[in-house]
PASEBA-1860 file (N, C-alpha, C; in nm, 3 decimals):
! residues 70
1> XXXXXXXX> -0.533/2.976/-3.233/-0.447/2.931/-3.124/-0.415/2.783/-3.142 ~ -0.289/2.745/-3.123/-0.246/2.611/-3.138/-0.289/2.522/-3.020 ~ -0.340/2.403/-3.048/-0.380/2.309/-2.945/-0.253/2.252/-2.880 ~ -0.249/2.247/-2.749/-0.131/2.194/-2.680/-0.176/2.084/-2.585 ~ -0.106/1.969/-2.594/-0.131/1.858/-2.506/-0.015/1.844/-2.409 ~ -0.047/1.838/-2.280/0.060/1.838/-2.181/0.128/1.701/-2.166 ~ 0.050/1.592/-2.186/0.105/1.459/-2.160/0.229/1.425/-2.247 ~ 0.231/1.452/-2.377/0.353/1.422/-2.455/0.472/1.510/-2.405
9> XXXXXXXX> 0.441/1.626/-2.348/0.546/1.716/-2.304/0.609/1.667/-2.172 ~ 0.525/1.625/-2.077/0.579/1.586/-1.944/0.610/1.435/-1.938 ~ 0.555/1.354/-2.028/0.581/1.210/-2.025/0.534/1.150/-1.894 ~ 0.620/1.077/-1.826/0.588/1.018/-1.700/0.635/1.102/-1.581 ~ 0.676/1.227/-1.610/0.727/1.312/-1.504/0.633/1.336/-1.389 ~ 0.505/1.352/-1.423/0.407/1.377/-1.318/0.391/1.256/-1.227 ~ 0.394/1.136/-1.283/0.383/1.014/-1.201/0.504/0.994/-1.117 ~ 0.622/1.025/-1.169/0.746/1.015/-1.095/0.743/1.112/-0.975
17> XXXXXXXX> 0.700/1.237/-1.000/0.695/1.335/-0.894/0.597/1.293/-0.785 ~ 0.480/1.241/-0.828/0.383/1.191/-0.727/0.444/1.082/-0.643 ~ 0.516/0.987/-0.706/0.579/0.879/-0.630/0.690/0.935/-0.539 ~ 0.775/1.020/-0.594/0.886/1.069/-0.516/0.846/1.150/-0.393 ~ 0.737/1.224/-0.405/0.689/1.305/-0.297/0.572/1.241/-0.222 ~ 0.542/1.114/-0.253/0.437/1.035/-0.185/0.306/1.106/-0.186 ~ 0.271/1.170/-0.299/0.144/1.239/-0.309/0.027/1.145/-0.286 ~ -0.060/1.178/-0.196/-0.176/1.097/-0.166/-0.154/0.980/-0.070
25> XXXXXXXX> -0.028/0.958/-0.030/0.001/0.849/0.062/-0.040/0.890/0.202 ~ -0.118/0.810/0.272/-0.166/0.850/0.404/-0.054/0.875/0.505 ~ 0.056/0.799/0.493/0.164/0.813/0.588/0.271/0.909/0.543 ~ 0.253/0.967/0.425/0.354/1.057/0.371/0.470/0.977/0.312 ~ 0.576/1.045/0.285/0.695/0.980/0.225/0.753/0.875/0.318 ~ 0.788/0.759/0.267/0.843/0.655/0.353/0.992/0.632/0.323 ~ 1.044/0.689/0.217/1.185/0.672/0.182/1.264/0.791/0.232 ~ 1.383/0.764/0.275/1.475/0.869/0.314/1.589/0.866/0.216
33> XXXXXXXX> 1.608/0.978/0.149/1.713/0.984/0.044/1.830/1.068/0.099 ~ 1.948/1.012/0.094/2.067/1.083/0.139/2.169/1.085/0.028 ~ 2.240/1.193/0.014/2.342/1.205/-0.089/2.484/1.181/-0.031 ~ 2.492/1.146/0.095/2.622/1.129/0.159/2.704/1.023/0.095 ~ 2.647/0.907/0.064/2.722/0.800/-0.003/2.768/0.842/-0.139 ~ 2.691/0.917/-0.214/2.731/0.968/-0.342/2.849/1.063/-0.330 ~ 2.844/1.150/-0.232/2.953/1.245/-0.214/3.081/1.174/-0.171 ~ 3.071/1.072/-0.085/3.188/0.993/-0.045/3.246/0.920/-0.166
41> XXXXXXXX> 3.164/0.888/-0.265/3.211/0.820/-0.383/3.270/0.915/-0.488 ~ 3.270/1.048/-0.455/3.332/1.142/-0.545/3.237/1.222/-0.630 ~ 3.108/1.200/-0.616/3.010/1.278/-0.692/2.975/1.402/-0.610 ~ 3.058/1.505/-0.623/3.043/1.619/-0.538/2.996/1.745/-0.610 ~ 2.957/1.735/-0.733/2.907/1.850/-0.807/2.770/1.894/-0.750 ~ 2.747/2.022/-0.757/2.619/2.074/-0.705/2.548/2.149/-0.819 ~ 2.421/2.144/-0.821/2.339/2.214/-0.922/2.245/2.308/-0.847 ~ 2.243/2.431/-0.891/2.147/2.528/-0.837/2.014/2.494/-0.896
49> XXXXXXXX> 1.918/2.453/-0.813/1.787/2.410/-0.862/1.715/2.521/-0.935 ~ 1.717/2.643/-0.882/1.647/2.756/-0.945/1.710/2.784/-1.083 ~ 1.842/2.787/-1.088/1.911/2.813/-1.217/1.878/2.705/-1.319 ~ 1.881/2.577/-1.275/1.853/2.469/-1.367/1.709/2.476/-1.418 ~ 1.614/2.509/-1.328/1.474/2.520/-1.372/1.456/2.635/-1.469 ~ 1.515/2.750/-1.440/1.504/2.865/-1.530/1.565/2.834/-1.667 ~ 1.678/2.769/-1.666/1.742/2.732/-1.795/1.655/2.633/-1.874 ~ 1.595/2.539/-1.806/1.508/2.443/-1.872/1.383/2.511/-1.925
57> XXXXXXXX> 1.326/2.601/-1.846/1.210/2.676/-1.890/1.242/2.759/-2.013 ~ 1.356/2.824/-2.014/1.395/2.909/-2.128/1.416/2.819/-2.254 ~ 1.471/2.702/-2.231/1.497/2.609/-2.344/1.363/2.576/-2.409 ~ 1.258/2.551/-2.333/1.129/2.515/-2.387/1.056/2.637/-2.448 ~ 1.081/2.753/-2.390/1.025/2.880/-2.449/1.089/2.906/-2.586 ~ 1.220/2.890/-2.593/1.293/2.916/-2.718/1.244/2.821/-2.831 ~ 1.203/2.702/-2.795/1.155/2.605/-2.892/1.004/2.612/-2.913 ~ 0.943/2.715/-2.853/0.798/2.740/-2.867/0.715/2.623/-2.813
65> XXXXXX> 0.766/2.553/-2.713/0.691/2.447/-2.642/0.619/2.503/-2.521 ~ 0.664/2.618/-2.476/0.597/2.693/-2.367/0.581/2.837/-2.415 ~ 0.476/2.903/-2.370/0.462/3.044/-2.407/0.566/3.130/-2.333 ~ 0.603/3.240/-2.391/0.701/3.329/-2.323/0.647/3.379/-2.193 ~ 0.738/3.405/-2.099/0.696/3.456/-1.970/0.643/3.597/-1.992 ~ 0.538/3.632/-1.918/0.475/3.767/-1.935/0.543/3.867/-1.844
END
């Protein structure tokens, strides 16, 4: 079985997620993020989160960076 290290794969993603979701912060998240200003500026495209995640997961499976789904 091939040895797999998660850190080179995720990079700083785990730290970014902890910060973005205020993981471990006693008061919880303190930032409020709104997309209204972006939409007013013309950035109105939408991405289906589930579809994007599934596509990314399949990308990594195809490159043998993740095991195939069982």
